[in-house]
N, C-alpha and C positions, 0 to 999 in steps of 0.2 A: 562558341567556336564555329567557324564557317566550314562545314563538313564538305560542302561542294568544292571549295578551293582545295581542301586537303585531298579529296578524291582525285581531282585534276592533277595535283602534284604527283600523287602516286602512279596515276596512269601515264603521266609524261616520263616518269622514271622507268616504268615497266616497258613501255613500247619505244623509248628513246625520244629525245627532243625533236629530232628531224623527221620522225614519223607522226608526231602529234599535231592535230589540227583542232582549231577552236570552233569547228562547225561539223555537222552531220548531214549525210544524204539519205533522204528517205524516198524509197521507190514506191510510188502510189500503186496499190493493187498488187505489189511484189512483181511488177513487171519489169523486165530488163529494157533499158532505153533502146531505141532503134540502132541498128548496126552502124558503127562508124561515129555514132553521136558521142559517146564517152565510154570509158571502161566501166564495167559492171563490178562493183566491189562489194561482196557480201559483208554486212556488218551485223555484229551481235548486239542486240539490246535486250533489257530485262523484259520479262513478261509483265502483264498488268496486275500482278499480285500485289496488293497493299499489306504491309506488315507494319502495324504500329505497336505490336508487342515487343517487349524487351527480352523475354525469356522463352525457352522451350522446355519441354518435359525433362530433357537430358541435362541441360545446362543450368536449370534454376538455382539449385543449391550451391554449386561452386560459384556461379556468377553473382548471386545475391550475397553470398558471404564476403566475396571479394569487394564488392561495392560498400558493404557496411563496414568492413574492417579498414577501409581507406580513411574513415573518420578517425581522427587522433584519439578521441576519448575511448572509443570501442577498442581500438588497437592497444591502447595503454592497459585496459582492463584484461585483454586477452593475455598480454605479457604477464601481468600480475597472476592470473589464473595459472599459467604454465609454470611460473616460479613456484606457486604452491604445490603443483603436482610433482615438480622435480625435486625440490629440497624439503627438508623437515621445517615446516613453518608453524607458528603459534596458533594459526587458525585454520580451519577446514577449507579446502578448495571450494566447498560449497558456498562459502560466505561471498566469494567473488564470482564464482561460476554461475550461480543461480540468478542473481540480478542481471548479469550479462546474458545468460541464456533468455531470461524474460525479455529483455529489450530487443535482442536479436530476433527472437521468435515472433514477438508482436509486430515488429517492423516487417519480417518476412512475410507473415500471414497478410498483413495489409497490402504489401506490394504484390504478393502472389495473386490475391483476389482481384486487385485492380488489373493485373495482366490477363487473368483469366477472362475478365469482361472485355478487355481489348481483343483477345483471341476470338471471342464470339462475334464482336462487331466486325472483325476483319473477315471472318468466315462469311457472315451474311452479305458483306460488300462484294467479296470476290466471287460469290456464286450467284450474283444477280444476273438475269438474262439480259443479253445484248444482241441486237440485230446487225449482222455483218453481210456486206455485198461480196458474194463469191461466185464467179462464173456467171455474172449477170443476174443472179438471183439473190434474194434475201434469205439468209440462214440464221437461225437463232442459235446462239452459243453462250457460254458463260463468261463473265467479265475478266476472270484471271487468264483466259485463253487468248485475249486480244494481243496483237503484235503490232509493232511500229510499221505502218504501211497499209494496215487493214483500212478498208473503206467502211465506215460505220453509218447506220441509219438511226437517227434519234427523232422520236415523236414528241408531240406537245406534252408538257408537264413531266417529261422524263429528264433524269440527270445525266450529264455527260460522263461516260465511263473512263475517259482519259483525256488528255490535252489533244484537241483536234483543230485542224485547219479547215474552215468552212469552204466547201466546194460549191454547193447549190442549196437553194432553199424553196419551200413550196410558194413563197411569196414571190411575185412577179419582179420585184426590184432587187432579188438576191440577198435581202437582209433577213435577220431573225432577231427576236427579242429574247433577252436572257436576264435572269436574276442571279446575283452572286451573293445572296444573303449568308450562305454558309461559308463563303471565303472572307468576305470583308465586312459583312453586316449590312450592306447597302440593299435595301428592298425594291428600289426603283428599277424600272425595266431599261436595260442597256442594249444598244443597237450594235449588232456585229454584221460584218460584210462579207459576202462571198467573193471569191476570186473573179475578176472581171470576165475572163474568157470561159469560165465554167459555170457562171451563174444561170445560164439558160438551160442547163441540164435538168430534166424533169423525171426521168425514170432511171432505175438501177442499171439498165443496159447501156444508156448513154454514159452514166458516171463510170461504169466498168470499162468502157471503151477508151477512157482517157489514158494517153501516154504521157507521163509527166514525172519529174523528180522535184523534190523540195530540198533545198539547202538551207539550213538554219543553224543558229548558235547551239552550243551545248546547254544542256538544262542548267537553269539558274532560278533562284526562289522569287525574284521580283514579279509579283502578279501583274504589273502594268507595264512591263517591257517584254518585247519580242522582236527579233530581227531575223528575217529570212527572205527567200525568194523562191518563186516556182518557175521551173523551165518546162514549158509545154511543147511536145513534139507533134508536128502535124505532117504526115507523109514524109517527104524528103527535104521539106523546108528547114530553114535554120530555126532553132527553138525560139519560142517567145518567152522572155523573161519578165515577170511581174513581181513587184515588191510585196512582201508580206510583213504586216505589223501586228501590234496588239490587238487592233480592231478586227483581225482575221482569226484570232486564236480563241477557241472556245475552251475554257478551263474545266478541268475535272472538279466535280462538286457543284457547279453551276446548273441551273435548271433552264430548260427551253420553255418559252411563254409565247402565248399568242401566235404561234407558228405551227402549222400542221405537222411538218416534218423537215428535216434537213439531211443532206449528205455531207459527210466530212472524213478526213483522213487522219489517222492517228500519227502523231509526231513524237510525243512523250508518253511513256506508259509507266505503270507501276510506281516504284519509289523515285522515278526520275520526273514525275508530274509536278507542277508547281505547288499543288496542294500538299503533297508529300514532303516536298523540300521545305515548306513552311512549317512542318511539325517541329523543326529545330528550334530549340528555346533560345531566347536572347541572352546576351552575355549576363553572367550572374553579377548582381549588385549586392554588396555587403553593407549592413547597417552599422552605424556608430556603436549601437549597443552590442552587436556581435563581436566588434573589434575590442570593446571594453571587456566583454566576457572572456575573450581568449587571452587578453593581458592579465586579467585576474587569475585565470587558470594557470598561466605560466608562474605568477607569484606563488600560488599554493603549491605548485610543483616543486618550486625552490624551497618552500617551507618543509614539504615532505621529505626532500632530500637532506635538508639540514636536520630534521628531526632524527632521521636514520643514521646520519653521520654522528651526531651528538651521542646517541644512545650506544652506537657501536663502540666509540671511544671510551665513553664512561663505563661500559661493561668490562672492558679489558683493563681499564684502570681499577675497577672494583676487584676484579679477579687477580690483580698483580700480586697480592699477598698470597703466599703459599697455603694458608689455612682456608682460603676461599676458592670454591669451585662451583660448577653448575649446581643449582638447587636440585633436590632429591626428585623433584617432579619433572625435571628436564633430563630424561635418560639419554645418555650419549654412549655409543658403542666404543669399544677400544679403538676401532678403526678411525672413528671420527675424531677421537682425542689425539691421535697420532699425526693427523693432517698438519700440513704447514700452517703456520699462524696466519699468513696472508689468505689462505683459502678459507680458513675458518672464519676470519674477519669478514670477507667478502660474503660468505654464506649468511653470517649474522646480520650483515647490512641488508641483504635482500629480505631476510626474515623480518626486520624492523620496517622496511618498506612495505611489506605485505600487511604488517600489523597496522600501519598508519595510513595505508592507501585510501581509506574511506573519507579522508579529508577532501579527496577529488570527487565531486558529486557525479556519479555514473548516470543518474536519472535526469540530471538537469537539462541535457540536450533534447532528450525525449520529451520532457515536460514543456520545454520552450517551443519545440516543434508543434506540440499538440495545442498550446496556447495560441500560437500564430494561426494555425489552421482553423481551429474553432472560433477564435476571435474575429477572423476575417468575415464570418457570417453576420456579424452585427452591422457591418457597412451594407451588405446585400440585402439584409432585412429591414434596413431603416426606411420607414414609410416617408419621412420627410424628405428623403433624397430620391423619391419616385416622381417621374414626371408623367403627367397625364397625357400630354400631347404625343410623346414619343411611346408611351406605354411601357417604359423601361425604367429601372432604377440603377443605382451605382453598382459597378461590377469590379471584382478584385481579381486581376490577372496574375498577381504574385502576393503571397501572404508574408513573405520574407521581410518586407519593408513596413509593416504596420507601425512599429514604433518610431520609424524615421519620420512619419507624418507629425510627430510631436517635436521635431528638432529642426524644422525648416527655418533658415535665416534669409534666404533669398528666393523670391518667387519671380520667374520669368514667364511672362504670358504673352500670347498672341493677341491681336486686336480683333480683326474681322472674325466673326463667328464664335469668339471666345468672350471678349467683353461686349461685343455687339451681337444683335439677333441673327445677323446674316440673312435678314429678311428684307431685301432691297425694295425700295420704292423710287420710281422715277420722279424726279422733281422738276428739272428744266434742262434745256439744251441751249447752246449758243452757237449760231451759225454766222461766221464772219462778224462777230461782235454783236449780233441781234439775239436777244434772248427770247426763247419760246417756252411758254408754260401750258401744259396739256389742257388746263381748264379754260384758257383764254382762247376760245374759238367762237366765231360768230358767223351764222349762216354757212357753215362748212368751210369758212376761210380761217386760217391760222394767223393769229395776230401776235406780233412780238410785243413783249412786256416792257415797261420802263425800267431802266436800270440806274443804279446809283452813281454809276461812272459814264463817262461820255463815250457811247458806242453807237452813235448815229451813223448809218451807212449811207454814204453818198454815191454808191455805185449805181449804175443803170439798172432798171428794174428786171431786165432779161438776165443779166449776170447774177443778180441776187437770187432770182428764182431758180436758175440752173444750179447754183451752189446749194441752195435749200433743197431741191429735189436729190441731188447727189448725196447730201448728208443723210437724208432720211433713207435713201436706198441703201447707203453704205451700212447703216445700222440694221436694216432688214436682211442684209445678205452676209454680213461679216460676223458670223456666229456659228455655233454648233447646236443650236436649239432644235428640238424635235417637236413636231406637232402631234398631240395625242387626240385620237379620235375616240369618242365615247358614244355608247349605245343609249338612246333614251328609251323610256318604258315602251313606246309603241314600236320599238325595234328599228326605227329610222336612224341612220348615222348622221350625227351633226358635227360640224367642224368649227374651227376657229373663227371662219368668215361670217358665221351666223350671229356673232356678237352676244353670245351668252355670257353672263357675268362670271362663270366658272373659268379659271385659268386652264388653257388647254396646252400650255407650253411647258416642256420639261427640259431640264438641262442640268449638268453637273455644277454649272456655275450660276448662282442666283443672280449675279450682275447681268448676265446676258438675258435672262428671263425678264428682268426689270426693263432693260433697254427695249427688247422687242415689244413688251406690253406698252411702254411709253410711246413708241412709235405708232402703235395701233390707236392710242388715245389721240395722237396728232394727226391721224388720217392715213397712215401707211400701215398696212396689215400684212404680215407674213403669213402665207397660206400653207405651203408644203414644199417638201423636196420630193419630186416624183421624176423617175428616170433620169436622175442626175440634173434635173432642172428645177430651180428655185422660182416659186411663184410668189408675187407680192400683189396686193391690191392697193392702188394708189388712191389719193383723195378724190379723184374723179371717178371712182368705182370701176377703173379699168385694171385688168389683170396684166401684169408685166412678167415675162419669162426670161430668166437668166440661166445660161448653162454654167453649172459649177465645174470648173476646170481643176483648180488646185486649192487646198486648204493648207495654210502655213500655221500650224497649231501654236497656241499660246504655250509659253514656258516662262518660269520665274526668273530666269536670267535675262532673256530679251524683254520681257514685260510687254509683250504686244502679240497680236495675232493679225493674219491677213488671209484674204481670199482673192483668187484670180477667177473672174467671171467673164462671160462673153454675152453681150446684149443681142437683142433680136436683130439689131441693125448691123451686127458683126463686129462691133467694137470691143476691144479687150480692155478690161478695167481692173486695176488692182486696189482694193479697198483695205485699209488698215486701221485698227483701233488699238489703244494702249495707253500707258502711263505717260504723262507729259514729258517726263525726263527721257523717255524712250522715243517719242515722236518728234519733238522740237528740234533735235540735233538733225533729223533726217528730212526736214521741211525746207524747201528751196523758195516757196512762195506762198501767199495767203496773208491774211491779216493776223499775223502772230502776236503782236503786242496787245490788240484788243482781246484776242482769245485767252492769252495769258493772263491779263488782268482779271477777266472773269473766272478763270480756273483758280487763281490765288484767292479771290473773294470767296468762292464756294468752298474752298479748302479751309479757310479760317472759320467758317460756319460749320465745319465738321462734316461736309458732304464728301462723298467719294467721286473723284473726277477721272474721266477718261477723254483723251483727244482722238479725233478722227481725221484721217487724211486719205488722199487717193492719188492715183497716177494712171494716166492713159498709156497703154503699151502698144507700140508698133508690132506688127506680126512678127518681124525679125526678133524683136525684144522678147515677145512671148516665147518664141521657139528657142531662144537662148535660155530663158528661165526654165523652160521644160527640160532642156538638156541638163541644166545643173541639178534640178530636182530629181529627175530620173536616175541619173548617176549616183546621186547621194542615197536615194532610196533602195537601190539595188545593192548597195555595199553591204557586206556581212560584217565587217570590221569597222569600228569607230563610226557607225552610221550616225549617231547623234551629233558628233563633232562635224561630219560632213554636211549634214542637213543645216546645222547652225551657220556654217560658212555659206551655204547656197542661200539661206534666207537673208543673210547679210548682203550678199550681192544684189538680191532682187528688191529688198525693201529700202529704197533710196529714192532721192529727188521727188519727194512727196509734195503735194499741193494741200495745204492745211484747210480743212473744211469748218471744223468747229470742235466743241467739247460738250460733254454731257455731265450732269450732276445727279448722283443717286444718293439716297439717304439710307443709312444703316443705323437703326436705332439702338441705343444702349440696352442691354439686357436688364431684366428685372432684377433689382437689388445688387446689380454689379457695383455701384458706387458705395453701397453699404458694406459689401464684402471687402473691397479694397481698403476702406476706412478701417474696418476690424483688423485687417492683416497688418496696417500701419500701427494700430494701438498694440497689437500683439508683438511688436518689435521687428516684424519682418520688412525687408526692403523689396519693393515691388518694381520690376522692370517690365516695360512694354517693348516687345520686339516685333516690328511691322515692316511691311513693305510699302506702305502708304507714304504719301508725301508728308513733309514735317507739319504743315499747317493743319491738314486734316486730322493727323494723329494727335497733334497738341490739343486740338479742340475736344477731341474724345477724352484725353487725359484730364482735362479740366472738368468735363462733365462727369466723369467716373470718380473724381476726387483723388486721382493719383497726384495731381498738382492742385494745391490750394491757392487762393488768391494772394496768400501771404508768402507763398514759395518763391524764393529767389531763384530764377532760372539762369543756368549756366549754359551757354550755347557753344557747341563744338561741331560746327557744320562746315561743309564745303563752301558755302557762301562766305563765311567768316575767315576761313583759312586762305580765301583768295585775297582778302584785304590785309591780313597779317600772315606771318609764317606759322606753320603748325607749332614749331618750337615756341614762338612767343605766346601763342594762344594758350598752350598747355600750362606754361609757367605762370601766365597771368591768372588763369582760373585757379591754379593750386595755391597761388599767394592769396587770392581772394578768400578761398575756403579756410586756409590756416589763419589768416588774419581775423576773420569773424569768429573762428573758434577760440582764438586767444583772447579776443576782446570780451566775448560773451562768458568764457569760461564754462561753457556747456559741454556735455558729452556728445558723442557722435550721434546718439539716438535723438538728441533734442534739436540738432540743427535741422533747418528747414531749407535745404538746397535741393534743386531739381536739375538734372542734366539732360540735355537734348544732343544727341549725336547721330550723325547719318552714316550710311554704309560705306561711302567713299572715304570719309575721315577715319573710320574705324580701321579700314584696310591700311591706311597710311600709318596709324597708331601701332598696329600689330605687325607692321612690317619689321623683319629682323634687322639687327645691327643699327638701330636708330638710337642715338645717344644725345642727351642734353648736357647741361652744365652739371659739373660734379659727377660725371659718368653715370648718371641715372638715365636709363633708357625711357623712351616714351611710354612704354608698357606699364613701368612702375608708377610713373607720374599719373597716368590715367587711373590706374588702380587706387592711388592715393585720393584722387578726386572723387572717385565712385564711392570709396568708403565713407566719405562725409556727406553723401547725398542720400536722402531718404527715398527718393524716387528717380528713375532713369527712363528716358524715352529714346529708343534706338529706332530710327525710321530708314526707309529705303534699304531694308536689310534683305539680303539673299538668304535662302534656307541654310546654306553652309555657314554663313556668318553667325546665325543664330546659335549653332552648335559651338562655334568658336568662342562666342561671348560667354556662354555657360562654362565651357572648358577653362576659360581664362579665370573666371571667379572661383571655380573649383580648386584651381591650382595655386591661388593666392595664399599668402603666408598664414592666414587664419584658418584655411581649409574649411569654409562654411558649408553647411548643408544646403543644397539647392533643390528647387522644385520647378520643373517646366510644365506648362499647361498650354494645350493647343487643340485645334479641331481639324486641321488639314494635313495633307500629305507633305506640305512644306514645313510642318512643325515636327515631323518624326525625328529628324536629326537631333534637335535639341532635347526632345522627350527622352531619347535613348542616352544622350550625354548626361543629363542631370541625375542627381542621386535618386530623385523620386520623379516619375513621369506620369503625368495625368492627362488623359484624352478626353475631349469633349465629344459626345455623340452628336455630332453637327450634321450640317446639310452638305458639307463638302466631302462626303464619304466617311468611312470609318477606319482609314489608315491609321490615324492618330490614336483612336481607341484600341485598335488591334495591337499597336506596338507599345502601349503604355503599360505601367504597373497597375494603374487604376483607371477606371472610366467612370465619368459622371455625366448626367444629362445636361446641366447648366452650370455656368460659372458660379452662381449663387451658392451652389452646394459645396464649393471649396471651403466656405467658412465653416460649416459644421464638420467637414471631413478633417480640417486641421485643428480647430479650436475645441472640438469635443472628441472625436474618435482618436485623432492624433495624440491629444492630451491623455486621455484614458489609456491608450495603448502603451504610451511611454511609462506612465506612472506605474502601471501593472507589471510590465516586464522588468523595469528596474528594481521594483520591489521583489519580484521573483528571483532575479539573479542575486541580489544582495542577501535575500533570506536563505537561499540554498547555501551559499558559502558560510553564513552565520550559523546555521543549524548543524553543518558539518564540522565547524570548529568546535561548537559545543559538544559534538559527538565524539571527537577524536582527542581533543586536549586533555580530558580526564584519563584516557588511555596512556597519553604520553606522561602525565604526572604519576600515574600508577607504576610506571617502571622504576621510579625512584624508590619505591617502597617494596619492590619484589627483586631487587638485585639485578635490574635489567635482564630478567630472564625471559623476556618476550611473552610473559603470561598475559593473555587477554582479559580485560576487565569485564567485558560483556559476554553473554552466551552467544554461540553460533547463530542461533535463531534470530536474536535481537540484531546481531551484526547484518544478517542477511535482509531482514525486513524493515530496518529502519528507514531507509530511503525509498523503498518501493511500496510500502503499505502504511506505515505509522504516520508518516508526515508528508506524503506526496499529494494526496487528494486535497487537503486544505489549501495549500498554496496554489494549486491549479485552479480551483474554484475561485479563489481570491483573485487571481490574475485575469479571470474571465469576467467577473461581475462587479469588482470594486468600482465605486465612484466616490472619490474623496470629497468632491463638491458636486452639486446637481448640474445637469445639462444646461438648464436655463441660466444658471449663474455663469457657466463657461461662455455661453453665447452672449450674455449681457456684459461680462468683464473680460474682454479679449486680452487685457494686460496680464491676466493670470498665466497666459502662455510664457510670459517672460521668466516666470519662476522655474520652469523645467527646460529652459533654453540652454544651449551649449552643453548638453549631456550632464547637467548639473547634479542629477541623482546618481551618476555612475562615475563621479570624479574620484580621484585618489583619496582626498580627505574623507569623503563619505564612505568609501570602501574601508578605510583604516578604522572609521568609527565602528562600523559593523564587525570588523574583525576583533577589535579590542572589546567590544561588547560580548561577542562570543567567547573570547578568552576569560573575561570577567565572570560571565555566567558559569563557564566550565570550572573556574576555580571555586566558585561558590558551591557548585554541585559536589565537587570532589572533597574539598577540605571541610565543608559543612557536614557532609555525610561521614567523613573521617573522624572528626572530633566528636559528633553525636554518637557515632557508632562505637567509638573507643571507649565511651562511658558505660561501664558494665551495668551500673544501676539503671541507666537510661534504656538500654537495649533489652533488659530483662523484666521490665515492668516492675521493678523493685523486688523481685524474687531471686533467690539464690540460683545461679545457673549451674546445671549439670553439665558434664562433659558432652553429652549428645546435643544439649541446647547450645552449648558454645559452637559445636561443629555446624549447627544449623545456621548460626551468624557468622559465616565465614567469607570466603572470597566471592562466591556467587551471590550471597545475599547482599553483600556490600555493592557489588556491580549492579544488581537489580535495582537497589535503592537509588543509585546514581542514575541509572537509565529511566526509571519511573519519573524522577524529578526532571530529568532532560526532556522526556517526551512531552510531560505536561507543560513545561516552561515554554518550549519553542512553540507549541501549539497555542497556548493562551497569549503569547507574544504577538502572534498573527492575529488573534481575536481582538487584542487591544488596538492593533493598527487598522482594523476594519472600520470604515465609516459607513458603509452601505450594507445593512444587514437584510438578508432575504432568508426565507425558509431553507434554500439550498445551503447558504453559509452555516446556518444553525445545524442542519442535518449532518453536514460533513465534518465540522469542527468537533461537535460533541460526539458524533458518531465515531470519528477516529480514535478519540480518547476511550470511549466505551469498547471499541474493537481491540484496543490494546489491553485493557483490563481483562476482558473475556478470553483473549488469546493467551495471556499469561496464566490465567487460571486454568485453562485446559492444558497448556503445554507443561505446566508443572504439577497438574492434578491427575494426569493419566499416565500410565506406564506404557510407552509407545513401543511396540514390538520391533520396529525398524531401527531403534537406536541401541548401539552395543552398550553404552553406559549412559544413564540419565542423571546428570549432575544437578539439573534444575528441579528434580522432583521435590515437590511440596515446598520449595523456596519461597515462591510468591505469596502463598497462603500463609506461611509461618511469619513472613515479613509483615503482612497486613493484620496478623493476629496481635501484633505489638501496638499498643496505644501510643507510645512515644515515636514509632515509626511513622504512624499517621501525622503526628505533630511535626516531626522533622521534614515530612514531604511538604506539608503546608507552609512551614516556615522557610525552607529553602526556596520554594516557588516564589514566595512573597519577597524575599530578600533579592532574589535574581531579577525580578521585574521591576522592583522599586526604583532603582537609579534611572532606568530609562523613562519611567513614568514621570519622575521628578523633573528630569532634564526637559522633557516635552512640555510639562506644565509651566516651568519657569521661563522657557523660551517663548512659549505663547503669550505669557503675561508680560514679559519684558520687551521683546523685540519680535512680534508676531510677523510672519511673512504675509503677502497679499493673499495667499491661499487660505492661510489660517484665519485671517479676518473674514474672508468670504465664507468659510465654514461657520464661524460664529454668527455671521448675519443670517445664514440659512437656518441655524438652530434657533436664533431668536425669532425668526419668522414662523417657523413651525411651532414653537412654543406659544407665540402670540396667537395663532390660529387656534390652538387648543384652549385658549382662554376667552374666545369670543362670547359675548354675552348672548344668550338665547333669548329671542323675543317671540312671544306668542302671536302678537299682533300689533300692528301700528296703533290701533285704537286702544288696546288695553294698556300698552306701554304709555300712551299719551295720557291716559287716565291717572297715572300714578303721580302726576305733578299738576298743580294748578296753573303754573306757567312754565310750559316745557318748550316754548318756542326756540330758546337758546340751545336746546339739545338736538334739534332737527336741522341740519345744514346740508347744503349742496356740496358737491365734490370740491369746488374751488375753495369755499370757506373752510371746509374741513381740512384741507391741505394747509391753509394758512394757520389754522389752530394747532396742527399736528407738527409743526416744524420742530418744536422742542423735543418731541418724542420720536425716535426713529422707527418704532414698531409700526405706527400707522403709515409712515411714508413707504416702508418696505412693502406692506400689504397693498397699498394703492398702486405702487409700481408693479407688483406682481399681477394685480388685477388688470391693470391697463395693458400689460404685455400679453396676459393670457387670453384676453378678449380681442387682441389685436387692435386696440382702440386707443385714442388719446384721452386726456383727462375729461374732455367734454362728454365722452360716452359714459362716464360714471355719474353724470348729473341726475339721471332718474333715480339713483340710489341715495338713500338718506343715511347719514352717519350718526352714530350716537356714541359720545365719550362718557365713560363711567369710571368708577374707581377700579373695577376689575379689568379694565381694558377698554376696548371699543367694539362696536358691531356695526355692520351695515345692512340695510334692508330696502327692498323696493317697496313703496307705498302699495298697500293692498290689504284685503281682509285677513289673510292668513300667510304672512311672510316671516320666515325665521331662518337665521343662519347660525 
């Protein structure tokens, strides 16, 4: 939920719509503006206190209880507990109250401890010392005492205490360097700029003498957006207004670097800082497993209500006869007997609800939360997902979606920085059709390379030279690259112009660094930006200076950036670079066709292309441009829209200079990852802003499209030739016809779709209908469903989110995953069911806003195929097992009512009712859900198709749920009636001895219930043991330890007279039961009969129609068994001596493979060896293989080699 928006709405309601403003006024140094300038309106702002804690000492208990009882399960058990307190129920309130108290207390302690840590952290932050300028002097105070309008002095390596507007810096150019690692994870130094009119202030007296106000927007959480202006008053002159943007705002939590000190004014403090506003959590996503769990819970609630109703009706039917009344052990007062029958029936109904309420697993939600929280560490600890270059591993931002990683059907991925390295290398440039390659330089002269298309320039040499120089100057000037100066060992500063091999350029855009470095290799070197002058070193070793007047920043909508500079001769130049689709429509002259041909050729080769153009401005045109820009920058409302309009007016009538080609290599194992995702049954979509040819080349290289893939094109180029209606229906007919001819399923069809952003907008436009009243959206979805891969090019960030939302809302409601590395991917990451951010070079916005963050795209393979697979298997088994064991627990209680006149007599003792879910059976399933591996990690990575076995929530479907429920009912019937019939046999229960009255009393209700409960606990625990495939010492300890704990507890509970009990009905019951040999036999017999059907079913299913997972399990077992049978060889020589002719036994890897084709065991071993060593079969050639009757062995030739 957006709390900022809610706060604004409340504020508007309180102060009135007419008094509400969307901006605030800050008085620098708390000085009133000069008389007559503007009215001084005192405003109240929060202090700088940060409060990240949720509770206080006074509200912890009520607030925490309120939050916990908002959960349906907790509230339900609270109601049951209150019913037990209010009316006479068959079980003690302790049976419901104690588990509920345990759950609430544990959760409260955990949350209270976490909040106490937050209090400590808040206290240490709020009491940090801060330097404030007061009365022209620097005064030290504490951070929480800062107020909006205070002038703050921050020194090198200090953290900004609040959000500040930079007034001046110790650096002569008014800049300062800042790291924002704690905010967005970016460790690179960013440059921030002081206000132009105050940047010269050097002392606190000068800063304090400033008379100015700042008007800015109300607090909002976007770290990269700020709109404001500063009004500076000088004597009686008109105030000077300067625009303020994100480049002037120093954020709380960021750190000052490489700058001695700065002076700045506080504009947002405390909980209104951007860092505090970003504490707000993202919108909650719910997994498919959670939805299934809630649906099952509703079913069991209905079963509970039905049981209570049935028992209530049968009770009164039983007591309809006059000679039947309440049993002697159910004492009813005369008052109770005289109540109206409806009241008595309702009371009995509630009592039955209490008796059967344990069918709802109170501890399931707590166990699921613990499983998710603890299980998420397996991703964080995974060493295979650690990247040495970044020095970071995978991160889990939310553990609520772990199991959703095992249900992904659609993967939406960005291209640049996600599939590719985002490590740009300049390849070539084209000026007026002439291609220039950096390596083709002779005697300092740039030579144009030959091209495969006709690009011979017939222009006069002067014209060509002029455009060549303009092109290179444009790329040296049109960027936001900074030059990094480094200290050498001798302490002498060296810069980029000295030609050292280390890159000295830094920028948030790798493209810009590649272009500037490419120009350096072509003879034009960008030196620095100093005093607002950009310096470049041309190929004649002459330094050229250009005054930087305006920067028209890049944005993903315009897809271009521009700069306005003034040359030393006084000429105004507008340089622009951007995507070809953005530049070509604005070009009025230049060799467009030649450049366009080269751009298309480079795109086909998978290179990233940019076009470069320029325009000479008259002084009047420049002044007009300044007017538009200044007006837009000073606007507090809709500044971005006004700037876009101003840019649109200025960026026109260009002369085309040429184009560039930059290579962005495919990431390591990106192709293998996409191929594995395809095999796992996932459909992969690439969403990119690149042009179609570049993106398509990357898709082929990454194996998104195979050579056999039939490409369906739905682009603007094709819709120009045919109407959108005709193209859509033609593609749909093609897909359906191929499907009907081949008879293959959707997963087997090899279609690929290419669509661009313009066509997508037309498809998604509302009220578009085709024949048969099917709108374009439905037809488009039908085509996409039959495509294994889709490429969406020329996509705007908002369109990426729209396409994800479209697929999410389709009739199949598939689980979607979005992965990207840049800020333009955040919208689709937030929209998808699961969002994954790449820790890329374009910042950490994607990683910060994602559910999971990984260093490289290749790690997605293990994230889904291994971790996702395990998480889903584990939690699905946990949920089904919880419902199963509770059916086993309660159904005997239900059956028992038929044998006790529906008197609400409990079958089990109060202690057993209380501890069954929280002690006897909780730990084994928790540990199972953390460490179970039904197949090995290597198998899951090697066989991606195993992912299909768990797709579409297959383990939590209604048939599976029904099977587990029926299995629980069957086992419960065996427990009850088996114990009943064995118990009813006097000879059987008495060890063949004649029973006395006391002995008969010993074998009464509680002994019968204890016998059933003992069989129950052992059966459900051993059922889990039978389902366990991956045994560790922890499993053994917990499973057998739980059974041992039950036995010891029962012995102590019944063997000691406890003083706090009013009556001890279980005294000596458990010992008496175990003293009977037939009781032991009945326990063993009932456990065996209960488990046998499930075992038989699994054996038959595995033998008759095994799943892919079961076949993989058999292969793993065969492989492990084969390893155990390897023949030990003492030495090559000794073995050789056992036969006179043993040459046929000693084979290379290739020969061994050919001989082993009939035996799967050697094949499996060799495959594992090859995979484990990370080598192909050739790497096994040094090893010799020996076939024998007992199996086979391999060894390396040597004096003492054995395996």
